[in-house]
CHARMM-style PDB file with segment names, atoms N, HN, CA, C and O in Angstrom:
ATOM      1  N   MET     1       0.610  -1.029  -0.071  1.00  0.00      PROA
ATOM      2  CA  MET     1      -0.317   0.308   0.206  1.00  0.00      PROA
ATOM      3  C   MET     1       0.577   1.392  -0.055  1.00  0.00      PROA
ATOM      4  O   MET     1       0.340   2.329  -0.818  1.00  0.00      PROA
ATOM      5  N   SER     2       2.018   1.150   0.876  1.00  0.00      PROA
ATOM      6  HN  SER     2       2.210   0.389   1.495  1.00  0.00      PROA
ATOM      7  CA  SER     2       2.600   2.380   0.823  1.00  0.00      PROA
ATOM      8  C   SER     2       3.568   2.879  -0.820  1.00  0.00      PROA
ATOM      9  O   SER     2       4.007   3.994  -1.103  1.00  0.00      PROA
ATOM     10  N   ALA     3       3.620   2.013  -1.372  1.00  0.00      PROA
ATOM     11  HN  ALA     3       3.264   1.107  -1.143  1.00  0.00      PROA
ATOM     12  CA  ALA     3       4.042   2.044  -2.979  1.00  0.00      PROA
ATOM     13  C   ALA     3       3.008   2.715  -3.336  1.00  0.00      PROA
ATOM     14  O   ALA     3       3.158   3.937  -3.353  1.00  0.00      PROA
ATOM     15  N   ASN     4       2.082   2.333  -3.604  1.00  0.00      PROA
ATOM     16  HN  ASN     4       1.960   1.340  -3.591  1.00  0.00      PROA
ATOM     17  CA  ASN     4       0.779   3.133  -3.883  1.00  0.00      PROA
ATOM     18  C   ASN     4       0.593   4.214  -3.738  1.00  0.00      PROA
ATOM     19  O   ASN     4       0.503   4.976  -4.700  1.00  0.00      PROA
ATOM     20  N   GLY     5       0.461   4.676  -2.285  1.00  0.00      PROA
ATOM     21  HN  GLY     5       0.534   4.057  -1.503  1.00  0.00      PROA
ATOM     22  CA  GLY     5       1.052   5.913  -1.812  1.00  0.00      PROA
ATOM     23  C   GLY     5       1.900   6.828  -2.311  1.00  0.00      PROA
ATOM     24  O   GLY     5       1.686   8.019  -2.540  1.00  0.00      PROA
ATOM     25  N   ALA     6       3.290   5.923  -2.531  1.00  0.00      PROA
ATOM     26  HN  ALA     6       3.463   4.956  -2.345  1.00  0.00      PROA
ATOM     27  CA  ALA     6       4.377   7.231  -2.991  1.00  0.00      PROA
ATOM     28  C   ALA     6       3.874   7.531  -4.722  1.00  0.00      PROA
ATOM     29  O   ALA     6       4.089   8.627  -5.240  1.00  0.00      PROA
ATOM     30  N   VAL     7       3.328   6.620  -5.328  1.00  0.00      PROA
ATOM     31  HN  VAL     7       3.153   5.730  -4.908  1.00  0.00      PROA
ATOM     32  CA  VAL     7       2.753   7.044  -6.600  1.00  0.00      PROA
ATOM     33  C   VAL     7       1.717   8.451  -6.532  1.00  0.00      PROA
ATOM     34  O   VAL     7       1.747   9.669  -6.708  1.00  0.00      PROA
ATOM     35  N   TRP     8       1.029   7.619  -6.241  1.00  0.00      PROA
ATOM     36  HN  TRP     8       1.005   6.629  -6.098  1.00  0.00      PROA
ATOM     37  CA  TRP     8       0.156   9.564  -5.882  1.00  0.00      PROA
ATOM     38  C   TRP     8       0.598  10.699  -5.293  1.00  0.00      PROA
ATOM     39  O   TRP     8       0.241  11.834  -5.608  1.00  0.00      PROA
ATOM     40  N   ARG     9       1.511  10.359  -4.285  1.00  0.00      PROA
ATOM     41  HN  ARG     9       1.800   9.437  -4.029  1.00  0.00      PROA
ATOM     42  CA  ARG     9       2.620  11.628  -4.077  1.00  0.00      PROA
ATOM     43  C   ARG     9       3.269  12.495  -5.039  1.00  0.00      PROA
ATOM     44  O   ARG     9       3.362  13.710  -4.866  1.00  0.00      PROA
ATOM     45  N   ARG    10       3.818  11.744  -6.277  1.00  0.00      PROA
ATOM     46  HN  ARG    10       3.743  10.757  -6.418  1.00  0.00      PROA
ATOM     47  CA  ARG    10       4.504  11.808  -7.439  1.00  0.00      PROA
ATOM     48  C   ARG    10       3.158  12.680  -8.170  1.00  0.00      PROA
ATOM     49  O   ARG    10       3.229  13.892  -8.368  1.00  0.00      PROA
ATOM     50  N   VAL    11       2.417  12.180  -8.387  1.00  0.00      PROA
ATOM     51  HN  VAL    11       2.359  11.194  -8.225  1.00  0.00      PROA
ATOM     52  CA  VAL    11       1.031  12.217  -9.560  1.00  0.00      PROA
ATOM     53  C   VAL    11       0.731  13.957  -8.678  1.00  0.00      PROA
ATOM     54  O   VAL    11       0.973  15.045  -9.202  1.00  0.00      PROA
ATOM     55  N   ARG    12       0.287  13.789  -7.579  1.00  0.00      PROA
ATOM     56  HN  ARG    12       0.091  12.905  -7.154  1.00  0.00      PROA
ATOM     57  CA  ARG    12      -0.103  15.100  -6.965  1.00  0.00      PROA
ATOM     58  C   ARG    12       1.311  16.605  -7.063  1.00  0.00      PROA
ATOM     59  O   ARG    12       1.102  17.807  -7.230  1.00  0.00      PROA
ATOM     60  N   SER    13       2.201  16.122  -6.942  1.00  0.00      PROA
ATOM     61  HN  SER    13       2.371  15.146  -6.806  1.00  0.00      PROA
ATOM     62  CA  SER    13       3.620  17.372  -7.045  1.00  0.00      PROA
ATOM     63  C   SER    13       3.399  17.808  -8.363  1.00  0.00      PROA
ATOM     64  O   SER    13       3.268  19.012  -8.578  1.00  0.00      PROA
ATOM     65  N   ARG    14       3.321  16.709  -9.575  1.00  0.00      PROA
ATOM     66  HN  ARG    14       3.427  15.730  -9.400  1.00  0.00      PROA
ATOM     67  CA  ARG    14       3.320  16.863 -10.739  1.00  0.00      PROA
ATOM     68  C   ARG    14       2.179  17.936 -11.340  1.00  0.00      PROA
ATOM     69  O   ARG    14       2.415  18.763 -12.221  1.00  0.00      PROA
ATOM     70  N   LEU    15       1.184  17.785 -10.824  1.00  0.00      PROA
ATOM     71  HN  LEU    15       0.992  17.113 -10.108  1.00  0.00      PROA
ATOM     72  CA  LEU    15      -0.379  18.374 -10.523  1.00  0.00      PROA
ATOM     73  C   LEU    15      -0.081  19.724 -10.082  1.00  0.00      PROA
ATOM     74  O   LEU    15      -0.713  20.735 -10.386  1.00  0.00      PROA
ATOM     75  N   ARG    16       1.002  19.640  -9.290  1.00  0.00      PROA
ATOM     76  HN  ARG    16       1.516  18.819  -9.043  1.00  0.00      PROA
ATOM     77  CA  ARG    16       0.617  20.883  -8.361  1.00  0.00      PROA
ATOM     78  C   ARG    16       1.734  22.131  -9.399  1.00  0.00      PROA
ATOM     79  O   ARG    16       1.493  23.338  -9.372  1.00  0.00      PROA
ATOM     80  N   ALA    17       2.615  21.681 -10.026  1.00  0.00      PROA
ATOM     81  HN  ALA    17       2.810  20.701 -10.048  1.00  0.00      PROA
ATOM     82  CA  ALA    17       3.607  22.347 -10.839  1.00  0.00      PROA
ATOM     83  C   ALA    17       3.098  22.612 -12.279  1.00  0.00      PROA
ATOM     84  O   ALA    17       3.759  23.268 -13.085  1.00  0.00      PROA
ATOM     85  N   PHE    18       1.896  22.073 -12.559  1.00  0.00      PROA
ATOM     86  HN  PHE    18       1.359  21.540 -11.904  1.00  0.00      PROA
ATOM     87  CA  PHE    18       1.846  22.466 -13.846  1.00  0.00      PROA
ATOM     88  C   PHE    18       1.326  24.236 -14.189  1.00  0.00      PROA
ATOM     89  O   PHE    18       1.616  24.986 -15.121  1.00  0.00      PROA
ATOM     90  N   PRO    19       0.658  24.382 -13.251  1.00  0.00      PROA
ATOM     91  CA  PRO    19       0.477  26.037 -13.566  1.00  0.00      PROA
ATOM     92  C   PRO    19       1.609  26.804 -14.289  1.00  0.00      PROA
ATOM     93  O   PRO    19       1.575  27.474 -15.321  1.00  0.00      PROA
ATOM     94  N   GLU    20       3.072  26.379 -13.068  1.00  0.00      PROA
ATOM     95  HN  GLU    20       3.100  25.835 -12.229  1.00  0.00      PROA
ATOM     96  CA  GLU    20       3.867  26.917 -13.316  1.00  0.00      PROA
ATOM     97  C   GLU    20       4.391  26.611 -14.804  1.00  0.00      PROA
ATOM     98  O   GLU    20       4.569  27.611 -15.499  1.00  0.00      PROA
ATOM     99  N   HSD    21       4.634  25.491 -15.325  1.00  0.00      PROA
ATOM    100  HN  HSD    21       4.489  24.678 -14.760  1.00  0.00      PROA
ATOM    101  CA  HSD    21       4.947  25.051 -16.047  1.00  0.00      PROA
ATOM    102  C   HSD    21       4.266  26.075 -17.185  1.00  0.00      PROA
ATOM    103  O   HSD    21       4.866  26.932 -17.835  1.00  0.00      PROA
ATOM    104  N   LEU    22       3.217  25.828 -17.225  1.00  0.00      PROA
ATOM    105  HN  LEU    22       2.730  25.132 -16.697  1.00  0.00      PROA
ATOM    106  CA  LEU    22       2.246  26.446 -18.275  1.00  0.00      PROA
ATOM    107  C   LEU    22       2.530  28.048 -18.223  1.00  0.00      PROA
ATOM    108  O   LEU    22       2.471  28.825 -19.176  1.00  0.00      PROA
ATOM    109  N   ALA    23       2.865  28.355 -16.825  1.00  0.00      PROA
ATOM    110  HN  ALA    23       2.914  27.723 -16.051  1.00  0.00      PROA
ATOM    111  CA  ALA    23       2.718  29.835 -16.898  1.00  0.00      PROA
ATOM    112  C   ALA    23       4.043  30.292 -17.765  1.00  0.00      PROA
ATOM    113  O   ALA    23       3.950  31.308 -18.454  1.00  0.00      PROA
ATOM    114  N   ALA    24       5.297  29.534 -17.734  1.00  0.00      PROA
ATOM    115  HN  ALA    24       5.372  28.709 -17.175  1.00  0.00      PROA
ATOM    116  CA  ALA    24       6.695  29.520 -18.383  1.00  0.00      PROA
ATOM    117  C   ALA    24       6.367  29.452 -19.420  1.00  0.00      PROA
ATOM    118  O   ALA    24       7.422  29.447 -20.055  1.00  0.00      PROA
ATOM    119  N   CYS    25       5.223  29.363 -20.394  1.00  0.00      PROA
ATOM    120  HN  CYS    25       4.366  29.367 -19.879  1.00  0.00      PROA
ATOM    121  CA  CYS    25       5.287  28.900 -21.782  1.00  0.00      PROA
ATOM    122  C   CYS    25       4.004  29.567 -22.361  1.00  0.00      PROA
ATOM    123  O   CYS    25       3.259  29.061 -23.201  1.00  0.00      PROA
ATOM    124  N   GLY    26       3.845  30.997 -21.674  1.00  0.00      PROA
ATOM    125  HN  GLY    26       4.450  31.409 -20.992  1.00  0.00      PROA
ATOM    126  CA  GLY    26       2.322  31.646 -21.863  1.00  0.00      PROA
ATOM    127  C   GLY    26       2.598  32.054 -23.668  1.00  0.00      PROA
ATOM    128  O   GLY    26       1.518  31.962 -24.252  1.00  0.00      PROA
ATOM    129  N   ALA    27       3.796  32.479 -24.666  1.00  0.00      PROA
ATOM    130  HN  ALA    27       4.673  32.554 -24.191  1.00  0.00      PROA
ATOM    131  CA  ALA    27       3.942  32.936 -25.729  1.00  0.00      PROA
ATOM    132  C   ALA    27       2.950  31.650 -26.661  1.00  0.00      PROA
ATOM    133  O   ALA    27       1.975  31.705 -27.411  1.00  0.00      PROA
ATOM    134  N   GLU    28       3.784  30.596 -26.146  1.00  0.00      PROA
ATOM    135  HN  GLU    28       4.576  30.551 -25.537  1.00  0.00      PROA
ATOM    136  CA  GLU    28       3.259  29.309 -27.026  1.00  0.00      PROA
ATOM    137  C   GLU    28       1.858  28.983 -27.037  1.00  0.00      PROA
ATOM    138  O   GLU    28       1.257  28.795 -28.095  1.00  0.00      PROA
ATOM    139  N   ALA    29       1.113  28.881 -25.498  1.00  0.00      PROA
ATOM    140  HN  ALA    29       1.601  29.034 -24.638  1.00  0.00      PROA
ATOM    141  CA  ALA    29       0.081  28.817 -25.224  1.00  0.00      PROA
ATOM    142  C   ALA    29      -0.858  29.471 -25.935  1.00  0.00      PROA
ATOM    143  O   ALA    29      -1.914  28.948 -26.291  1.00  0.00      PROA
ATOM    144  N   SER    30      -0.477  30.801 -26.211  1.00  0.00      PROA
ATOM    145  HN  SER    30       0.381  31.225 -25.923  1.00  0.00      PROA
ATOM    146  CA  SER    30      -1.269  31.866 -26.488  1.00  0.00      PROA
ATOM    147  C   SER    30      -1.397  31.750 -27.802  1.00  0.00      PROA
ATOM    148  O   SER    30      -2.415  32.053 -28.424  1.00  0.00      PROA
ATOM    149  N   ALA    31      -0.252  31.256 -28.338  1.00  0.00      PROA
ATOM    150  HN  ALA    31       0.575  31.009 -27.833  1.00  0.00      PROA
ATOM    151  CA  ALA    31      -0.111  30.713 -30.260  1.00  0.00      PROA
ATOM    152  C   ALA    31      -1.406  29.617 -30.515  1.00  0.00      PROA
ATOM    153  O   ALA    31      -2.297  29.546 -31.362  1.00  0.00      PROA
ATOM    154  N   TYR    32      -1.123  29.018 -29.637  1.00  0.00      PROA
ATOM    155  HN  TYR    32      -0.400  29.075 -28.949  1.00  0.00      PROA
ATOM    156  CA  TYR    32      -1.938  27.688 -30.155  1.00  0.00      PROA
ATOM    157  C   TYR    32      -3.170  27.998 -29.474  1.00  0.00      PROA
ATOM    158  O   TYR    32      -3.719  26.896 -29.453  1.00  0.00      PROA
ATOM    159  N   GLY    33      -3.885  28.745 -28.950  1.00  0.00      PROA
ATOM    160  HN  GLY    33      -3.439  29.640 -28.967  1.00  0.00      PROA
ATOM    161  CA  GLY    33      -5.119  29.218 -28.797  1.00  0.00      PROA
ATOM    162  C   GLY    33      -5.702  29.954 -29.740  1.00  0.00      PROA
ATOM    163  O   GLY    33      -6.789  29.657 -30.234  1.00  0.00      PROA
ATOM    164  N   ARG    34      -5.054  30.916 -30.042  1.00  0.00      PROA
ATOM    165  HN  ARG    34      -4.170  31.157 -29.641  1.00  0.00      PROA
ATOM    166  CA  ARG    34      -4.961  31.757 -31.011  1.00  0.00      PROA
ATOM    167  C   ARG    34      -5.794  30.808 -32.549  1.00  0.00      PROA
ATOM    168  O   ARG    34      -6.915  30.975 -33.028  1.00  0.00      PROA
ATOM    169  N   CYS    35      -4.591  29.757 -32.995  1.00  0.00      PROA
ATOM    170  HN  CYS    35      -3.680  29.622 -32.606  1.00  0.00      PROA
ATOM    171  CA  CYS    35      -4.812  29.145 -33.755  1.00  0.00      PROA
ATOM    172  C   CYS    35      -6.252  28.675 -33.835  1.00  0.00      PROA
ATOM    173  O   CYS    35      -7.131  29.009 -34.630  1.00  0.00      PROA
ATOM    174  N   VAL    36      -6.292  27.546 -32.496  1.00  0.00      PROA
ATOM    175  HN  VAL    36      -5.578  27.275 -31.850  1.00  0.00      PROA
ATOM    176  CA  VAL    36      -7.650  26.817 -32.508  1.00  0.00      PROA
ATOM    177  C   VAL    36      -8.449  27.444 -32.424  1.00  0.00      PROA
ATOM    178  O   VAL    36      -9.537  26.884 -32.552  1.00  0.00      PROA
ATOM    179  N   GLN    37      -8.476  29.210 -32.122  1.00  0.00      PROA
ATOM    180  HN  GLN    37      -7.592  29.665 -32.018  1.00  0.00      PROA
ATOM    181  CA  GLN    37      -9.861  29.658 -31.941  1.00  0.00      PROA
ATOM    182  C   GLN    37     -10.181  30.387 -33.651  1.00  0.00      PROA
ATOM    183  O   GLN    37     -11.278  30.822 -34.003  1.00  0.00      PROA
ATOM    184  N   ALA    38      -9.081  30.367 -34.406  1.00  0.00      PROA
ATOM    185  HN  ALA    38      -8.191  30.013 -34.120  1.00  0.00      PROA
ATOM    186  CA  ALA    38      -9.590  31.286 -35.893  1.00  0.00      PROA
ATOM    187  C   ALA    38      -9.784  29.732 -36.434  1.00  0.00      PROA
ATOM    188  O   ALA    38     -10.431  29.754 -37.481  1.00  0.00      PROA
ATOM    189  N   SER    39      -9.453  28.518 -36.073  1.00  0.00      PROA
ATOM    190  HN  SER    39      -8.927  28.500 -35.222  1.00  0.00      PROA
ATOM    191  CA  SER    39      -9.935  27.064 -36.931  1.00  0.00      PROA
ATOM    192  C   SER    39     -11.077  26.842 -36.328  1.00  0.00      PROA
ATOM    193  O   SER    39     -11.464  25.728 -36.683  1.00  0.00      PROA
ATOM    194  N   THR    40     -12.054  27.481 -35.364  1.00  0.00      PROA
ATOM    195  HN  THR    40     -11.740  28.386 -35.075  1.00  0.00      PROA
ATOM    196  CA  THR    40     -13.301  26.992 -34.981  1.00  0.00      PROA
ATOM    197  C   THR    40     -14.292  28.423 -34.889  1.00  0.00      PROA
ATOM    198  O   THR    40     -15.417  28.354 -34.392  1.00  0.00      PROA
ATOM    199  N   ALA    41     -13.861  29.419 -35.304  1.00  0.00      PROA
ATOM    200  HN  ALA    41     -12.948  29.475 -35.707  1.00  0.00      PROA
ATOM    201  CA  ALA    41     -14.837  30.583 -35.513  1.00  0.00      PROA
ATOM    202  C   ALA    41     -15.641  30.236 -36.793  1.00  0.00      PROA
ATOM    203  O   ALA    41     -15.438  29.307 -37.575  1.00  0.00      PROA
ATOM    204  N   PRO    42     -16.312  30.904 -36.819  1.00  0.00      PROA
ATOM    205  CA  PRO    42     -17.780  30.770 -37.792  1.00  0.00      PROA
ATOM    206  C   PRO    42     -17.304  30.334 -39.377  1.00  0.00      PROA
ATOM    207  O   PRO    42     -16.541  30.973 -40.102  1.00  0.00      PROA
ATOM    208  N   GLY    43     -17.771  29.461 -39.586  1.00  0.00      PROA
ATOM    209  HN  GLY    43     -18.390  28.942 -38.998  1.00  0.00      PROA
ATOM    210  CA  GLY    43     -17.014  29.038 -41.139  1.00  0.00      PROA
ATOM    211  C   GLY    43     -15.533  28.342 -41.123  1.00  0.00      PROA
ATOM    212  O   GLY    43     -14.934  28.112 -42.173  1.00  0.00      PROA
ATOM    213  N   GLY    44     -15.109  28.092 -40.096  1.00  0.00      PROA
ATOM    214  HN  GLY    44     -15.596  28.278 -39.243  1.00  0.00      PROA
ATOM    215  CA  GLY    44     -13.749  27.370 -40.096  1.00  0.00      PROA
ATOM    216  C   GLY    44     -14.039  26.325 -39.411  1.00  0.00      PROA
ATOM    217  O   GLY    44     -14.977  26.294 -38.614  1.00  0.00      PROA
ATOM    218  N   ARG    45     -13.243  25.327 -39.654  1.00  0.00      PROA
ATOM    219  HN  ARG    45     -12.481  25.352 -40.302  1.00  0.00      PROA
ATOM    220  CA  ARG    45     -13.233  23.820 -39.499  1.00  0.00      PROA
ATOM    221  C   ARG    45     -12.008  22.961 -38.709  1.00  0.00      PROA
ATOM    222  O   ARG    45     -11.014  22.515 -39.283  1.00  0.00      PROA
ATOM    223  N   LEU    46     -12.234  22.859 -37.592  1.00  0.00      PROA
ATOM    224  HN  LEU    46     -13.041  23.221 -37.127  1.00  0.00      PROA
ATOM    225  CA  LEU    46     -10.884  22.285 -37.223  1.00  0.00      PROA
ATOM    226  C   LEU    46     -10.698  21.067 -37.739  1.00  0.00      PROA
ATOM    227  O   LEU    46     -11.628  20.260 -37.761  1.00  0.00      PROA
ATOM    228  N   ARG    47      -9.607  20.805 -38.170  1.00  0.00      PROA
ATOM    229  HN  ARG    47      -8.852  21.460 -38.152  1.00  0.00      PROA
ATOM    230  CA  ARG    47      -9.177  19.668 -38.315  1.00  0.00      PROA
ATOM    231  C   ARG    47      -7.643  18.850 -37.667  1.00  0.00      PROA
ATOM    232  O   ARG    47      -6.751  19.439 -37.056  1.00  0.00      PROA
ATOM    233  N   LYS    48      -7.660  17.919 -37.882  1.00  0.00      PROA
ATOM    234  HN  LYS    48      -8.384  17.441 -38.379  1.00  0.00      PROA
ATOM    235  CA  LYS    48      -6.547  17.096 -37.273  1.00  0.00      PROA
ATOM    236  C   LYS    48      -4.891  17.473 -37.961  1.00  0.00      PROA
ATOM    237  O   LYS    48      -4.511  17.227 -39.105  1.00  0.00      PROA
ATOM    238  N   ASP    49      -4.243  18.025 -37.033  1.00  0.00      PROA
ATOM    239  HN  ASP    49      -4.552  18.226 -36.104  1.00  0.00      PROA
ATOM    240  CA  ASP    49      -3.000  18.848 -37.768  1.00  0.00      PROA
ATOM    241  C   ASP    49      -2.851  19.946 -38.455  1.00  0.00      PROA
ATOM    242  O   ASP    49      -1.879  20.229 -39.155  1.00  0.00      PROA
ATOM    243  N   LEU    50      -4.174  20.835 -38.204  1.00  0.00      PROA
ATOM    244  HN  LEU    50      -4.964  20.605 -37.635  1.00  0.00      PROA
ATOM    245  CA  LEU    50      -4.731  21.952 -38.636  1.00  0.00      PROA
ATOM    246  C   LEU    50      -3.346  22.919 -37.665  1.00  0.00      PROA
ATOM    247  O   LEU    50      -2.571  23.572 -38.365  1.00  0.00      PROA
ATOM    248  N   CYS    51      -3.138  22.940 -36.130  1.00  0.00      PROA
ATOM    249  HN  CYS    51      -3.767  22.409 -35.561  1.00  0.00      PROA
ATOM    250  CA  CYS    51      -2.520  23.541 -35.165  1.00  0.00      PROA
ATOM    251  C   CYS    51      -1.355  23.045 -34.846  1.00  0.00      PROA
ATOM    252  O   CYS    51      -0.678  23.568 -33.960  1.00  0.00      PROA
ATOM    253  N   ALA    52      -0.800  21.560 -35.772  1.00  0.00      PROA
ATOM    254  HN  ALA    52      -1.349  21.136 -36.492  1.00  0.00      PROA
ATOM    255  CA  ALA    52       0.237  21.079 -35.070  1.00  0.00      PROA
ATOM    256  C   ALA    52       1.493  21.681 -34.894  1.00  0.00      PROA
ATOM    257  O   ALA    52       2.279  21.280 -34.035  1.00  0.00      PROA
ATOM    258  N   ARG    53       1.742  22.647 -35.673  1.00  0.00      PROA
ATOM    259  HN  ARG    53       1.103  22.973 -36.371  1.00  0.00      PROA
ATOM    260  CA  ARG    53       3.248  23.633 -35.361  1.00  0.00      PROA
ATOM    261  C   ARG    53       3.249  24.294 -33.977  1.00  0.00      PROA
ATOM    262  O   ARG    53       4.177  24.358 -33.170  1.00  0.00      PROA
ATOM    263  N   GLU    54       1.935  24.794 -33.880  1.00  0.00      PROA
ATOM    264  HN  GLU    54       1.181  24.742 -34.536  1.00  0.00      PROA
ATOM    265  CA  GLU    54       1.566  25.492 -32.587  1.00  0.00      PROA
ATOM    266  C   GLU    54       1.656  24.490 -31.117  1.00  0.00      PROA
ATOM    267  O   GLU    54       2.089  24.780 -30.001  1.00  0.00      PROA
ATOM    268  N   PHE    55       1.156  23.425 -31.555  1.00  0.00      PROA
ATOM    269  HN  PHE    55       0.805  23.189 -32.461  1.00  0.00      PROA
ATOM    270  CA  PHE    55       1.065  22.715 -30.359  1.00  0.00      PROA
ATOM    271  C   PHE    55       2.194  21.972 -30.384  1.00  0.00      PROA
ATOM    272  O   PHE    55       2.604  21.778 -29.240  1.00  0.00      PROA
ATOM    273  N   GLU    56       2.986  21.385 -31.379  1.00  0.00      PROA
ATOM    274  HN  GLU    56       2.652  21.543 -32.308  1.00  0.00      PROA
ATOM    275  CA  GLU    56       4.404  20.885 -31.002  1.00  0.00      PROA
ATOM    276  C   GLU    56       5.158  22.208 -30.194  1.00  0.00      PROA
ATOM    277  O   GLU    56       5.839  21.957 -29.200  1.00  0.00      PROA
ATOM    278  N   ALA    57       5.040  23.284 -30.554  1.00  0.00      PROA
ATOM    279  HN  ALA    57       4.487  23.488 -31.361  1.00  0.00      PROA
ATOM    280  CA  ALA    57       6.006  24.652 -29.608  1.00  0.00      PROA
ATOM    281  C   ALA    57       5.644  24.437 -28.353  1.00  0.00      PROA
ATOM    282  O   ALA    57       6.404  24.058 -27.462  1.00  0.00      PROA
ATOM    283  N   LEU    58       4.379  24.690 -28.231  1.00  0.00      PROA
ATOM    284  HN  LEU    58       3.761  24.998 -28.954  1.00  0.00      PROA
ATOM    285  CA  LEU    58       3.858  24.155 -26.787  1.00  0.00      PROA
ATOM    286  C   LEU    58       4.108  23.190 -25.746  1.00  0.00      PROA
ATOM    287  O   LEU    58       4.358  23.344 -24.551  1.00  0.00      PROA
ATOM    288  N   ARG    59       3.968  22.023 -26.560  1.00  0.00      PROA
ATOM    289  HN  ARG    59       3.765  21.898 -27.531  1.00  0.00      PROA
ATOM    290  CA  ARG    59       4.864  21.103 -26.156  1.00  0.00      PROA
ATOM    291  C   ARG    59       6.122  20.671 -25.866  1.00  0.00      PROA
ATOM    292  O   ARG    59       6.496  19.649 -25.292  1.00  0.00      PROA
ATOM    293  N   SER    60       6.729  21.588 -26.339  1.00  0.00      PROA
ATOM    294  HN  SER    60       6.425  22.419 -26.805  1.00  0.00      PROA
ATOM    295  CA  SER    60       8.796  21.465 -26.573  1.00  0.00      PROA
ATOM    296  C   SER    60       8.644  22.759 -25.292  1.00  0.00      PROA
ATOM    297  O   SER    60       9.490  22.467 -24.446  1.00  0.00      PROA
ATOM    298  N   CYS    61       8.217  23.492 -25.042  1.00  0.00      PROA
ATOM    299  HN  CYS    61       7.530  23.730 -25.729  1.00  0.00      PROA
ATOM    300  CA  CYS    61       7.928  24.513 -24.359  1.00  0.00      PROA
ATOM    301  C   CYS    61       8.150  23.734 -22.969  1.00  0.00      PROA
ATOM    302  O   CYS    61       9.175  23.619 -22.297  1.00  0.00      PROA
ATOM    303  N   PHE    62       6.909  23.260 -22.769  1.00  0.00      PROA
ATOM    304  HN  PHE    62       6.076  23.353 -23.315  1.00  0.00      PROA
ATOM    305  CA  PHE    62       6.509  22.593 -21.581  1.00  0.00      PROA
ATOM    306  C   PHE    62       7.120  21.627 -21.259  1.00  0.00      PROA
ATOM    307  O   PHE    62       7.102  21.343 -20.061  1.00  0.00      PROA
ATOM    308  N   ALA    63       7.765  20.899 -22.048  1.00  0.00      PROA
ATOM    309  HN  ALA    63       7.779  21.130 -23.021  1.00  0.00      PROA
ATOM    310  CA  ALA    63       8.661  19.676 -21.495  1.00  0.00      PROA
ATOM    311  C   ALA    63      10.119  20.083 -21.189  1.00  0.00      PROA
ATOM    312  O   ALA    63      11.063  19.450 -20.718  1.00  0.00      PROA
ATOM    313  N   ALA    64       9.992  21.254 -21.584  1.00  0.00      PROA
ATOM    314  HN  ALA    64       9.224  21.768 -21.967  1.00  0.00      PROA
ATOM    315  CA  ALA    64      11.817  22.201 -21.031  1.00  0.00      PROA
ATOM    316  C   ALA    64      11.392  22.632 -19.666  1.00  0.00      PROA
ATOM    317  O   ALA    64      12.198  22.404 -18.763  1.00  0.00      PROA
ATOM    318  N   ALA    65      10.411  23.140 -19.397  1.00  0.00      PROA
ATOM    319  HN  ALA    65       9.756  23.325 -20.130  1.00  0.00      PROA
ATOM    320  CA  ALA    65      10.361  23.800 -18.364  1.00  0.00      PROA
ATOM    321  C   ALA    65       9.344  22.597 -17.475  1.00  0.00      PROA
ATOM    322  O   ALA    65       8.328  23.151 -17.056  1.00  0.00      PROA
ATOM    323  N   ALA    66       9.397  21.410 -17.186  1.00  0.00      PROA
ATOM    324  HN  ALA    66      10.222  20.959 -17.526  1.00  0.00      PROA
ATOM    325  CA  ALA    66       8.976  20.527 -16.723  1.00  0.00      PROA
ATOM    326  C   ALA    66      10.831  19.960 -16.322  1.00  0.00      PROA
ATOM    327  O   ALA    66      11.316  19.789 -15.204  1.00  0.00      PROA
ATOM    328  N   LYS    67      11.212  19.862 -17.092  1.00  0.00      PROA
ATOM    329  HN  LYS    67      10.818  20.001 -18.000  1.00  0.00      PROA
ATOM    330  CA  LYS    67      12.861  19.424 -16.946  1.00  0.00      PROA
ATOM    331  C   LYS    67      13.446  20.346 -15.834  1.00  0.00      PROA
ATOM    332  O   LYS    67      14.017  19.845 -14.865  1.00  0.00      PROA
ATOM    333  N   LYS    68      13.330  21.445 -15.947  1.00  0.00      PROA
ATOM    334  HN  LYS    68      12.867  21.852 -16.734  1.00  0.00      PROA
ATOM    335  CA  LYS    68      13.981  22.134 -15.237  1.00  0.00      PROA
ATOM    336  C   LYS    68      14.271  22.442 -13.484  1.00  0.00      PROA
ATOM    337  O   LYS    68      15.107  23.021 -12.790  1.00  0.00      PROA
ATOM    338  N   THR    69      12.865  21.565 -13.288  1.00  0.00      PROA
ATOM    339  HN  THR    69      12.186  21.095 -13.852  1.00  0.00      PROA
ATOM    340  CA  THR    69      12.255  21.425 -11.680  1.00  0.00      PROA
ATOM    341  C   THR    69      12.612  20.239 -11.670  1.00  0.00      PROA
ATOM    342  OT1 THR    69      12.418  19.545 -10.673  1.00  0.00      PROA
TER     343      THR     69
END
């Protein structure tokens, strides 16, 4: 049972750090959000890989921010 508790502690600590990591990637998150918003605007259609470049930039930034801690 203690091993299971250790897993949940790690999960909780990662979830607590999420806002800090996301804040470090504000520009990338904003660019991705703008792309999705533009794609879902009236007349727009969100399709797979439409915002892949922006998403990859956000994912890379988030991974780098997570590695720093």
